[in-house]
C-alpha positions in Angstrom: 138.4 145.7 71.4 138.8 149.1 73.2 139.8 152.1 70.6 140.6 154.9 72.4 141.4 157.5 69.7 138.8 160.4 69.3 140.0 163.7 67.7 137.8 165.8 69.8 139.6 164.7 73.1 142.7 166.5 74.5 146.0 164.5 74.7 145.4 163.9 78.6 141.7 163.0 78.0 142.8 160.7 75.4 145.4 159.0 77.6 142.7 158.5 80.7 140.2 157.2 78.1 142.8 154.9 76.6 143.9 153.6 80.2 140.2 153.1 81.2 139.2 151.5 78.2 141.8 149.0 78.3 141.4 148.5 82.0 137.8 147.4 81.1 139.1 145.3 77.9 141.0 143.1 80.5 138.8 143.2 83.0 135.8 141.6 80.6 138.0 138.9 79.2 139.1 138.1 83.1 135.0 137.8 83.7 134.5 135.6 80.9 137.3 133.5 81.7 136.0 132.8 85.4 132.9 131.2 84.0 135.3 128.1 83.1 137.1 127.8 86.6 135.3 124.7 88.0 136.9 121.4 87.7 134.7 118.5 86.2 135.2 115.4 88.2 134.3 113.1 85.8 137.0 114.9 83.2 139.6 115.0 85.7 139.2 111.3 86.8 139.1 110.2 82.9 142.2 112.5 82.0 144.0 111.2 85.1 143.1 107.3 84.3 143.7 107.5 80.5 147.0 109.3 81.0 148.2 107.2 84.0 147.4 104.0 82.1 149.0 105.0 79.0 152.1 106.4 80.9 152.7 103.0 82.8 152.1 100.5 79.6 154.7 103.2 77.7 157.2 102.7 80.0 156.9 98.9 80.6 157.4 98.9 76.6 160.4 100.9 77.0 161.1 98.3 80.1 161.0 95.2 77.7 162.7 97.3 74.6 166.0 97.6 76.6 166.2 94.0 77.2 165.2 93.1 73.8 165.2 95.8 71.0 166.8 98.6 72.5 167.2 101.4 69.8 163.5 100.2 68.3 162.2 100.9 71.6 163.6 104.4 72.1 162.6 105.0 68.2 159.1 104.3 68.8 158.2 105.0 72.4 160.8 107.5 73.8 159.0 110.6 72.7 155.3 109.5 73.1 156.1 108.3 76.8 158.1 111.9 77.6 154.9 113.2 76.0 152.6 111.4 78.6 154.9 112.2 81.4 154.6 116.0 80.3 150.7 115.6 80.9 151.2 114.0 84.1 153.2 117.0 84.8 150.2 119.0 83.8 147.9 117.3 85.9 150.3 118.2 89.0 150.6 121.4 88.0 146.6 122.1 88.0 146.8 120.4 91.6 148.9 123.0 92.5 146.9 125.9 91.3 144.0 123.8 93.2 142.3 123.6 89.7 142.2 119.7 89.0 139.7 118.6 92.0 137.3 120.9 93.8 138.7 119.4 97.0 141.8 121.3 98.2 142.6 117.7 100.0 142.5 115.8 96.7 144.5 118.1 94.8 147.1 118.1 97.1 147.4 114.0 97.6 147.5 113.9 93.6 150.0 116.3 93.3 152.2 114.6 95.8 151.5 111.5 94.4 152.6 112.8 91.1 156.2 114.0 92.3 156.9 110.0 92.0 156.8 110.1 88.2 157.9 113.9 87.7 160.7 114.2 90.1 159.3 117.6 91.3 158.6 118.2 94.7 155.2 119.2 94.8 154.7 122.2 97.7 158.3 123.5 96.2 157.0 123.5 93.0 153.2 125.0 94.1 155.2 128.0 96.1 157.7 129.2 93.2 155.1 129.0 90.5 152.3 130.7 92.4 154.7 133.4 92.8 155.6 133.4 89.5 151.8 133.9 88.5 151.6 136.6 91.1 154.1 138.8 89.3 154.7 137.5 85.9 155.5 140.5 83.7 156.5 142.8 86.7 160.3 144.3 86.2 160.1 144.6 90.2 159.5 141.0 90.5 161.6 138.9 88.3 163.2 135.8 89.2 161.0 133.8 91.1 160.1 130.6 89.2 160.9 132.2 85.6 163.8 132.6 83.3 165.9 135.6 84.1 165.3 138.5 81.8 167.3 141.7 82.1 166.5 145.0 80.3 169.2 146.4 77.9 170.0 149.2 80.7 170.6 146.7 83.4 172.9 144.6 81.2 174.8 147.3 80.0 175.5 148.5 83.8 177.0 145.0 84.3 180.5 144.4 84.8 182.3 142.3 82.0 182.4 139.0 84.3 178.5 139.3 84.8 177.8 140.2 81.2 179.5 137.1 80.4 177.5 134.9 82.6 174.1 136.5 81.6 175.0 135.7 77.7 176.0 132.0 79.0 172.6 131.7 80.9 170.4 133.2 77.9 172.0 130.5 75.6 168.9 128.9 74.6 170.9 125.5 73.8 172.8 125.5 77.5 169.6 126.5 79.0 167.3 124.2 77.4 169.4 121.2 76.6 171.8 121.2 80.0 170.0 123.4 82.3 166.5 122.3 82.9 167.4 118.7 83.0 170.1 119.6 85.6 167.6 121.7 87.6 164.4 119.3 87.4 166.2 116.1 88.1 169.5 117.3 90.2 168.8 120.7 91.4 165.4 120.3 92.9 166.9 117.7 95.4 168.4 120.6 97.1 165.4 123.1 96.8 166.0 124.3 100.7 165.2 127.9 100.1 162.2 130.1 99.0 162.2 133.5 97.8 161.2 136.6 100.2 160.0 140.0 98.8 161.4 142.7 101.3 159.2 146.1 101.8 161.3 147.7 99.4 160.9 145.6 96.7 164.1 143.6 97.0 164.3 140.1 97.2 166.5 137.2 99.2 166.4 133.8 99.5 165.4 132.7 103.3 165.5 128.8 104.6 162.5 127.1 103.3 159.2 126.8 105.6 158.3 123.3 106.9 155.8 122.5 104.6 158.5 123.1 101.5 161.1 121.5 103.4 159.1 118.2 104.2 157.9 118.4 100.3 161.6 118.7 99.0 162.8 115.7 101.9 159.9 113.7 101.3 160.0 113.4 97.9 163.8 112.6 97.8 163.1 109.9 100.3 160.1 108.6 98.3 162.1 108.5 95.0 164.8 106.9 97.1 162.6 104.2 98.3 160.5 103.7 95.3 163.0 103.6 92.4 165.6 101.9 95.0 162.7 98.8 95.1 162.4 99.0 91.4 166.0 98.8 90.7 166.5 95.8 93.2 163.9 93.9 91.1 164.6 95.3 87.8 168.1 95.4 87.8 169.2 99.3 88.3 171.1 99.4 84.9 168.1 98.4 83.4 165.9 101.0 85.2 168.1 103.6 84.5 168.2 103.0 80.9 164.5 103.1 80.9 163.6 106.2 82.6 166.3 108.6 82.5 166.1 109.3 78.9 162.3 109.8 79.4 163.0 112.2 82.5 165.5 114.2 80.1 163.2 114.2 77.4 160.2 115.3 79.3 162.7 118.4 80.7 163.3 119.3 77.2 159.8 119.2 76.3 158.9 121.0 79.6 161.4 123.4 79.3 161.1 124.5 75.8 157.2 125.1 76.7 158.0 127.2 79.2 160.7 129.1 77.2 158.2 130.1 74.6 155.5 130.9 77.0 157.0 134.5 78.0 160.1 134.9 75.9 158.7 136.3 72.6 159.4 139.3 70.9 155.9 141.4 71.7 155.6 140.2 75.3 154.8 142.3 78.1 156.8 144.3 80.8 156.1 147.2 83.3 157.5 148.6 86.3 155.1 148.3 89.8 153.8 151.4 89.1 152.3 150.4 85.8 151.9 147.2 86.2 148.5 145.4 85.8 147.7 142.0 86.8 145.3 141.2 84.0 147.2 143.2 81.1 150.3 141.3 82.2 148.7 137.8 82.7 147.4 138.2 78.9 149.7 140.2 77.0 152.9 138.7 78.7 152.4 135.3 77.9 151.5 133.5 74.5 149.2 131.8 72.5 151.1 128.7 71.5 148.6 127.3 68.5 149.9 123.9 68.0 148.3 120.7 66.4 145.9 118.9 67.9 147.9 116.2 68.9 150.4 118.0 70.5 148.2 120.0 72.5 146.6 116.9 73.9 149.9 115.5 75.1 150.8 119.1 76.6 147.8 119.5 78.1 146.6 122.6 76.8 149.2 124.6 78.3 149.9 126.5 75.1 146.7 128.4 76.1 149.0 130.3 78.3 147.6 133.6 78.3 144.5 132.2 79.5 146.0 130.2 82.1 148.2 133.0 83.2 144.8 135.2 83.8 143.0 132.5 85.7 144.9 129.5 86.8 141.9 128.3 88.4 140.7 126.7 84.7 141.2 123.1 84.6 143.9 122.3 81.6 141.0 120.4 79.7 138.5 123.7 79.9 140.9 126.0 78.3 140.2 125.4 74.6 136.5 125.6 75.3 137.2 129.0 77.1 139.1 130.5 74.1 136.4 129.3 71.6 133.9 130.9 73.0 135.7 134.4 72.9 137.3 134.0 69.8 139.4 137.7 70.3 141.5 135.4 72.6 143.0 133.6 69.6 144.3 136.6 68.1 146.3 137.5 71.3 150.4 136.7 71.0 149.2 133.6 68.6 152.1 131.7 67.9 152.5 128.6 65.8 155.2 125.8 66.3 157.3 127.4 63.3 156.9 130.8 64.7 158.0 129.6 68.1 161.6 129.2 66.9 162.3 132.7 66.6 162.2 132.9 70.4 165.6 131.3 70.5 167.2 134.8 69.4 165.7 137.1 72.1 167.7 138.1 75.2 167.0 141.4 76.5 164.0 143.6 77.3 164.1 146.9 75.5 162.1 149.4 77.7 162.1 152.3 75.2 160.7 150.1 72.3 158.6 147.5 74.7 159.7 144.3 73.0 162.2 141.4 73.4 165.6 142.2 71.3 168.6 140.1 70.8 172.2 140.6 72.0 173.0 142.1 68.5 170.8 144.9 69.2 173.4 146.3 71.4 175.4 147.2 68.3 172.6 149.6 66.9 173.2 153.2 67.2 170.2 153.5 69.2 171.8 151.4 72.1 175.3 152.6 71.9 
């Protein structure tokens, strides 16, 4: 760990030493993590085969339960099935980062195939999510594939109507329980725009490029054909009762994971002139230390600070990476119990460099 304090140094020299040591510290972590970025074909194949087999078997069990033992089937199989779909999404997510297989073509073919289960247009998600990675923690590059976060001063400058909209948006129960399923299941069917960063750092939405248009429309058409055929043979109401609850539960789980990965008190945001990719990746992402069985279902995505630092690391090598550098287990560690505190945060306090709830606006410091 870097330690810049030195009584013999002047203030300016201390700041320079601190900055230099900090840059080197995060560079050393990045160098360590880069050793784990190569996928292992046998491990990828085993993970895919096992997860997909268990998922299809669990869906079959749910289908039978809808006809014979509705509530018992949901009680026993709904959450495990949703957990397996989360893991399939993580596999698709790894494909988007080019980290599941060495072959770009193999990643893209598998990523598109996973869209049939996750209902997520592969190239659209890949584009938006990689933009999120590239600018995470940068206050000048917010809003790309992430939860919108305002600073205290930005919020205070809003008109009353806009403040109400932001408060409504930042209500975690509406955001996670309603917003996430609506976005994943419905809004992604119409995701025809992509962000474009202007030279002055501002942003606007432009009509999607050809690959994203094909991804969205191709996914929609594929879903229509595949689920239309399944509904014809299995019954549309039965199919709806079987798969829709799984999709919704998956959205809740995935939305929660995404929420706690960056919305914690001691997260990290900087303006463009002081922003550093390595520091923002490590300090702006949590280490969600889950029980092993939950870690398996969620594909190690809780080791998010390492994933953000090097998205080329396959999900099944993230644990190996932090095991070999124990310091990583002490950075932004959050347990399952700790994570529920994240529900209160709503604004970034630039002065104190931490997330605060709306109630902080009433303090003397912020009046």
